[in-house]
C-alpha positions as CSV (number, residue, x, y, z in Angstrom):
1,M,55.9,1.1,116.4
2,R,57.5,0.6,113.0
3,G,57.1,2.9,109.9
4,P,53.8,2.8,108.0
5,A,52.4,0.4,110.6
6,A,52.2,3.4,113.0
7,I,49.9,5.2,110.5
8,L,47.7,2.2,110.3
9,S,47.5,1.9,114.1
10,C,46.1,5.4,114.2
11,F,43.5,4.3,111.7
12,L,42.7,1.3,113.9
13,C,42.3,3.4,117.0
14,F,39.7,5.5,115.4
15,G,37.3,3.0,114.1
16,G,39.0,0.9,111.4
17,L,39.3,-2.3,113.4
18,P,35.8,-3.7,112.6
19,A,36.7,-3.4,108.9
20,L,39.9,-5.3,109.3
21,A,38.3,-8.0,111.5
22,D,35.8,-8.7,108.8
23,P,36.1,-12.3,107.7
24,S,35.2,-11.3,104.2
25,I,38.7,-9.9,103.7
26,T,40.2,-12.7,101.6
27,G,43.6,-13.4,100.3
28,H,42.5,-11.9,97.0
29,R,41.8,-8.6,98.7
30,L,45.0,-8.7,100.8
31,L,47.1,-9.4,97.7
32,N,45.5,-6.4,96.0
33,W,46.4,-4.2,98.9
34,C,50.0,-5.6,99.1
35,R,50.6,-5.1,95.4
36,S,49.5,-1.5,95.6
37,E,52.0,1.3,94.9
38,Q,54.3,1.8,97.9
39,A,53.2,4.4,100.5
40,T,49.6,4.5,99.2
41,P,46.8,3.9,101.7
42,L,46.2,0.3,100.5
43,W,49.9,-0.6,100.6
44,M,50.0,0.8,104.2
45,L,46.9,-1.2,105.0
46,C,48.6,-4.4,103.8
47,L,51.8,-3.6,105.7
48,G,50.0,-2.8,108.9
49,Y,47.7,-5.8,108.7
50,V,50.6,-8.2,108.2
51,A,52.7,-6.5,110.9
52,G,49.8,-6.6,113.4
53,V,49.2,-10.4,112.8
54,S,53.0,-11.0,113.0
55,D,53.4,-9.0,116.2
56,H,50.5,-10.9,117.8
57,L,51.8,-14.3,116.7
58,A,55.3,-13.6,117.9
59,R,54.0,-12.5,121.3
60,V,51.3,-15.0,122.2
61,E,52.2,-16.0,125.8
62,G,53.0,-19.7,126.3
63,A,52.7,-20.6,122.6
64,A,55.4,-20.8,120.0
65,L,53.3,-19.9,116.9
66,Y,55.8,-17.9,114.9
67,C,59.5,-17.4,115.4
68,P,60.9,-14.7,113.1
69,P,64.6,-14.1,112.9
70,E,65.9,-11.1,114.7
71,G,65.6,-8.0,112.6
72,L,63.0,-9.2,110.1
73,S,61.3,-6.1,108.8
74,D,57.6,-5.5,108.1
75,E,58.4,-5.2,104.4
76,E,60.1,-8.7,104.5
77,E,57.0,-10.1,106.2
78,R,54.9,-8.5,103.5
79,E,57.1,-10.2,100.8
80,I,56.7,-13.6,102.6
81,V,52.9,-13.2,102.5
82,I,52.9,-12.2,98.8
83,A,55.1,-15.1,97.9
84,Y,52.8,-17.5,99.8
85,L,49.7,-16.1,98.0
86,D,51.4,-16.3,94.6
87,E,52.3,-20.0,95.3
88,N,48.9,-20.9,96.7
89,E,46.4,-19.2,94.3
90,A,43.6,-21.7,95.2
91,L,43.8,-20.6,98.8
92,R,43.3,-16.9,98.1
93,R,39.5,-17.2,98.7
94,N,40.3,-18.0,102.3
95,S,40.5,-15.5,105.2
96,A,43.4,-13.1,104.9
97,L,44.1,-13.5,108.6
98,D,44.4,-17.3,108.2
99,L,46.6,-16.9,105.2
100,I,49.0,-14.5,106.9
101,V,49.3,-16.8,109.9
102,E,50.0,-19.8,107.7
103,S,52.5,-18.0,105.4
104,L,54.5,-16.6,108.4
105,R,54.5,-19.9,110.3
106,E,55.6,-21.8,107.2
107,A,58.4,-19.3,106.5
108,H,59.7,-19.2,110.1
109,P,58.4,-22.1,112.2
110,C,59.4,-22.5,115.8
111,T,61.7,-25.5,116.3
């Protein structure tokens, strides 16, 4: 497990998953989390959420959904998501999950 994502995983194991699976979590809310001060609970929530989606996408058996370069960090993925949300303000009302998927796939498509 990587850095702050480990802390979030503990949160998820003890009842936080239903909150994160909530489709009402939009790009607006995710961006607020991601722009929080580093190492705060909201910042860690952002980092863990992005890392969880990324890890899942990169490991879906039989599907090439996301092909990150070797050594890409959770923080770099977070920056990709923030940049995507900054560039696509009109999409921020959409599901955070969908926006993370699209931003990572756009940044590192499988060829």
